[in-house]
C-alpha positions in Angstrom: -78.1 -20.9 -39.3 -76.2 -19.4 -42.2 -75.5 -22.9 -43.5 -79.2 -23.8 -43.5 -80.1 -20.6 -45.3 -77.3 -21.0 -47.8 -78.4 -24.6 -48.6 -81.9 -23.4 -49.2 -80.7 -20.6 -51.6 -78.5 -23.1 -53.4 -81.2 -25.8 -53.7 -83.7 -23.3 -55.1 -81.2 -21.5 -57.3 -79.9 -24.8 -58.8 -83.4 -25.7 -59.8 -84.2 -22.2 -61.3 -80.9 -21.9 -63.1 -80.7 -25.5 -64.3 -77.5 -26.1 -62.4 -76.3 -28.9 -60.3 -76.2 -28.1 -56.5 -72.5 -29.0 -56.5 -71.8 -26.1 -59.0 -73.0 -23.5 -56.6 -71.5 -22.2 -53.3 -71.2 -19.1 -51.1 -68.9 -17.4 -53.6 -71.1 -17.9 -56.6 -72.4 -14.5 -57.8 -75.9 -13.9 -59.0 -74.3 -12.4 -62.2 -72.5 -15.7 -62.9 -75.8 -17.6 -62.9 -77.6 -14.8 -64.8 -80.2 -14.5 -62.0 -83.2 -12.5 -63.2 -85.6 -10.6 -60.9 -88.1 -13.5 -61.2 -85.5 -15.9 -59.8 -84.7 -13.6 -56.9 -88.4 -13.3 -56.2 -88.8 -17.1 -56.2 -85.8 -17.6 -53.9 -87.0 -15.0 -51.4 -90.5 -16.6 -51.4 -88.9 -20.1 -50.8 -86.9 -18.6 -47.8 -90.0 -16.9 -46.4 -91.9 -20.2 -46.5 -89.1 -22.3 -45.1 -88.2 -19.9 -42.2 -91.5 -18.3 -41.6 -90.2 -14.7 -42.0 -90.3 -11.8 -44.4 -87.3 -11.4 -46.8 -87.4 -8.0 -48.4 -86.9 -8.4 -52.2 -85.0 -5.1 -52.6 -82.5 -5.9 -49.8 -81.9 -9.4 -51.1 -81.4 -8.2 -54.6 -78.5 -6.0 -53.5 -76.4 -9.0 -52.5 -73.7 -9.9 -54.9 -73.0 -13.5 -53.9 -75.1 -16.4 -52.6 -73.1 -16.2 -49.3 -73.9 -12.5 -48.9 -77.6 -13.3 -49.5 -77.4 -15.9 -46.8 -75.7 -13.4 -44.4 -78.5 -10.9 -45.2 -81.3 -13.4 -44.3 -79.5 -14.5 -41.1 -79.3 -10.8 -40.0 -83.0 -10.4 -40.6 -83.7 -13.4 -38.4 -81.6 -11.9 -35.6 -83.6 -8.7 -35.6 
């Protein structure tokens, strides 16, 4: 499940940050890609639509890397 979530974060992030999907991975930090709050909001919305669940913005925003963010979303799914 983490892989599916990570792929979704990377696909959406690549589009928002003007990067190629191959440039992003689990270790990529949000700081590296200069993620703004609007980007985070769009990613959480995309995840909510894809997986039919709520992804709290504030919790997601605390994640440092794309991999941490994927772990956070998977934890929410398991609740």
